[in-house]
N, C-alpha and C positions, 0 to 999 in steps of 0.2 A: 697388406697381409692377405694370404690366400684363405679362402673360405670354402668349406666342403659340406655338401649335403650328405650326412651319414645315413639318414633313413627318411623314408616317405611313407605315410600311412593314409588310409581312406576309411570312411565309414558311410555306408549306405543303409538307411533305415528300412526295417521290415522286409517282407518278401518282394521280389521284383514284380512289377505290374506290366502285363503284356498289352498289346494294342487294343484287344477286345475288352479289356477290363477298365480302361481309363475312365470312361463316363460312369462306370459303376462306383468307382472310388471318389472321383471328383464331383459327380452329379451332373445332370443335364441342365443346361441353361434354359430357363422357361419350360422345363420338362420336355424339351424337344431334342431329338438327336441332332448333332452338328452336321451341317451341310459341307463343311470344309475338311472334316476329319480325314476322310479317305484320301483326298488329294494331298493334304499336307503330310500325312504319314508316308505316302508313296514317295514324296520328294525329300523328306528328311531322313528316310532310311532307318529310323529308330525303331527297334523291336521291343525293348524293355526300358523301364525307368523305375525310380524308387520314390515313394511318398511316405512322409512321416505322418501318416493318417491311418487310423483304425478303419478298415473297410466296412466294418459292421456298424459302428456308431458314427463314423464320419468325423470324429474328434482327432485333434493332433496328438501324436504319441511322443513327440519331442519338441522342444524349443530349438531355436537356432543355436543358442549357447550350448545346449545339451548335445546337439549334433557335433559341434566343434570340439567339445570336451571329450567325446567318445573317440574322435579321430586322434586327438593328442594322446589319450591313454593307450592307443595302439602303436605308438612309436616305440621302437626297440633299437636304439642306436648302439647300445651295449647291454650286456647281460643283466646287470643290476640297476638299470635305469629307473629312476623315479621321477614323476612330474615335478617334485620339489627341487630337482636338479636344474630346472629351467631358469636361466638368468634374465632372459628378455622374451617377451611374448608379444607378437604382432598379429592381429586378426583383421581380415578384410571380409566384407560381405556387402551384397546389395540390399539385403533385407534383415536388418537387426531386429531383435525382439522389441526394443524400445527406441524412441527417438534419442533418449539419453537416460542413463549413463552410456558410455561407449561400449561397443560389443566386446572388446577385449577384457574390459573390467567384469562384464557379466560371465565371460568364460572363466576368468580367474576365480570368480565366486563358485562356479560349478565344480572346479577342481580343488578348491580350498588351498590355493597356492600361498606361500609366504610372500612378503613384500618384494616385488621386483618391478622393473620397468615394463609397462604394458601400453601398447599403442593400438588404436583402432583406425582403420582406413576405410573410407567410403567410396562409392562409385558403383560401377556395374561389374563387368567381367574383370576389369583391371584392378579392382580393389584387392583381390588376392595377391596380385603381383606387386602392388605398391607396399603391401604388408611384407612380402618376401624381400623386396629391395631394402626396406628399412632394416629388417633383421640382418640381411647380408652386410649392409654398410656398418651396422652396429658392431658386428664381429670383426669386420675388416679394419675398423678404426681402433680396435682393442678395447672398446667400451665394455664388452663382455666376451667370454670365451665360448659361449654357445647362445643360440637363440632358436625359438620356434616360431614359424610363420604358418598361418592358416588361411584357407578360403572356404567359405561355407554358404549354403543357400537353403532356404525353406520356402521355395517358390510355390509349393502346393497350397500354402496357407491362403494365398490370394488368387489361386486358380480354382478353388472350390466354387461350385455354382452359386452359393449364397453370397460370395464376394465378387462375382463376375457378371458383368452386363454384356450381353451379346450384341453384336452389330450385324445387320443383314448384309447379304452379298447378292441380292436378287438381280443386280445389274452387272454382275461380273461372271465371265466365263472362266471358271477356275482351271478347267482343262487346258485352255489356251494360255492363260496368264497365271501360273501357280504362285508367282511372287505376290500377287494381290491377296492371296489367302492369308498372308502375314498381317493384313490390316487389322484383324480383330483377334480371333481366338486361336491363331496359329500357335501361340505360346503354350496353350493347354496340351498340345500334342507333342511337345518336345522337352519342356522343362522338367527337371528332376531334382529331388532333394538329395543333399549329401554334403560331406565335408572332407577336406584333406589337410594334412599337416606335414611340414618338413622340419627336420631337426638339422641344424647346421652348426658347425664348430670350426675352430681354428686349426684343426688337424683332421686327416682322414680317419675313417674307421680302421681299427687295428686288424680286423679279421674278415673283411668283406670289401666289395667294391664300393667306392664313394663317387660322388659327382662334384667335381670342382667347378665353382662358378667362375667362368671366364669373364663374362660381362652381362649387364642387363641394360637395355635401352628402351626408353619410353618416348613416343612421339605423339603429341596431341595436335590436332588440326582444328581445334575448337575456335581459334581466333579467325578462321576463314569460313567455317561452315556452321550452319544452323543446327539446332537440336533435332535429333532423330528419334531416339528411344527415351521415354520418360515416364514418370509416375508422380502423382501429387500435384498436378497442374494441367493446364490446357494450352494448346498451341493455336495462335491466331493465323489468319491467312497470310500475313506478312512474315511468318516464322517467329514472331515474338512470343515469349513464354509468359504466362500468368500463373504464379504459384499459389498454393493453397492459402497462404497468408492473406491474399487479396481476394477473399471470397466475394466481396461486394462488386468486384470487376469481372466476375466470371458469369457468363450468360446462364440463365436458369436451365436451358436445355443441355448445357455442358457440365453442370455441377454434379450430375449423377455419375459421370464418368471420371470424376476427379482423381480417384485412387486406383483406377484401372491402369495396367501397364499398356502403354500405347507405343506405336511405331509408325513413323512417317515413311511409308514404303517407297515412294518416289525418291526421297532423299537417300534412303538406304541403298537402293539399287544403283543410284548414280555415283555414290562416293565411296562405298565400303572397299571395293577392290582397288581403285586408283590410290586411295590413301594408304592401303596396305603396301602397294608397290613402292610408294615414295618412302615409307618407313623402312622397308626391307633394304632398299638400295642404300639408304643413308647409313644404316647400321653396318651393312656389309662393307661399304667403302671406308667407314671410320675405322673398322677393325681389320680391314684387308682380308675379309673372309670370302672364299670362293665356294660355289655350290658343290664342287668336288670334295671339299673338306667336310661336308655334312654327311655323317653316317646315318643319322636318324632325324627326321623332321617331325616334330610333335605339334600339329596345329589344333587349336581349339576353334571350332566353328559351330554355329548354332544348328545347322542343318546341312545334310549332304548336298542340298541344292547349291551351296556355295563352294563345295569341294572343287569342281572343275573350273569355277570362276576364279578362285584364288590361284589355282595352278596356272591358268592363262595369265593372270596378273604377274606371277613369278616369271613366266616366259617372256613377257613384254619388257621386263626390266633386266633381262639377261641373268636371272638367278633361278634356273630350273632345277628342282630336285625331283627325280622320278618317283612315281607313286610307290614303287617297291621299297622306298626308304621312308615312307610316311607311316606313322603309327597313331591310331586313334581308337577309342573305345566308345564313340558316340552311339553306335547301334545297341550296345548292351547296358550303357550307363545313362544315356540321355544327356541333355544339355544341363550341366550343373553350374553354369555361370562362372563365378569367381573361383569355385572349387575345381573346375574342370581340369586345369593343367596339373594340379596336384594329383587328381585321380588318374589322369593319363600317366604321369610320371611314376606313380605307385605301381601300376600294373606292369609297366615296362621294366622298372628297376628290379622287380621280383620275378621276372619272367625267364631269367637265365639267357636272355638274348644279347645282353650287353657284353662287350669285351673291352679290355683295358686299352686306353688311348682313343677310343671312339669319341666322336663329338655329336652332341644333341642340340639341335636348334629348335627352341620352343617359340611358338607364335600364339599370341593372345590378342584378338581384336576386341574393340568395344565400340558399339554403334551409338552410344548415348549422345555424344557430340563428336564422335570420330577420334579415337585414340587407339594406338597400337603399341604392343610391347613385344620385343624379341629378346630372348635369353639364350646364351650359349653355355653349355655344360660340357665338361670333359670327364670321361670315365677314368678313374685312377685306381690303382691296386691298393691292397691293404697296407696301411702305414706309410704310403709314399707321399 
């Protein structure tokens, strides 16, 4: 059964924060200005981002569940749509408000929904896409006639100075090796709070363009590669992970960093592009897709640093999509993790740039233990 995205919505909390105001809102680590900020911002090309933080008090203005609920309330697939019309709710995030209950159940509580199927998906950037794929398959199988999927992040909550421990870079020349700036506080200069939602149904919208989901492909390389990005544990020299449950096995000098978001930069730089190329060519061959058939390429990447590297990776596998067919809003929205592809789609769908029968190839990478997702959408006319 065909499944159609009838509407996409996004919610970004509070006023945008420009580069000069980041440390004013998040605070300075150890009351010292960051040594990496200037270099990282120059490389990631982000100009503004959003925080669910009151800049005066430093307190959070929204929970993750509240961000997600706001995005869902902004869906308008048809004139008299009500959130009570939702038959299936799937919510993905990296950073739920609680370890349990599941994130989707907390979102249901915020919305006051009647009894429906609700599914929470975890992970990092792909958690939003696993939620979307579950919702898509639910409708395609006829289990429900509509479903809502979401991706959301409240990254600022653990980027505030009170929750963040800085790591020095005294031995690193950041001008020559900007990738090394990622080792510690790079995330403070790119992560953004926000939420996005898609409403999908078993028929297209009657009065506007819809996006028919042609296919969604996930490829994980975790059986081959070690952990790269993580939180709630420490990584040993041999690549083995020790999680928070084994506190007695964690060295005292590492326990203070236990809940920091960490990134193994050497592993990231070595594997993120090659695994992307392998996933792309596998999906393209499986579905007999050529780059000439792609009208819009919607990549989610954490930093503009990776933009030319992903482009080179596409060239290497023979699937080059020129930059003039790329669409991103990273400079103005920041890196919203699992919500990013929803927020990118929302802007493009409501931009009047789409035309009937165009094809959109969405790309969502995840560096946690290297997994990638590609999704192909086709623009269809009203009621078709």
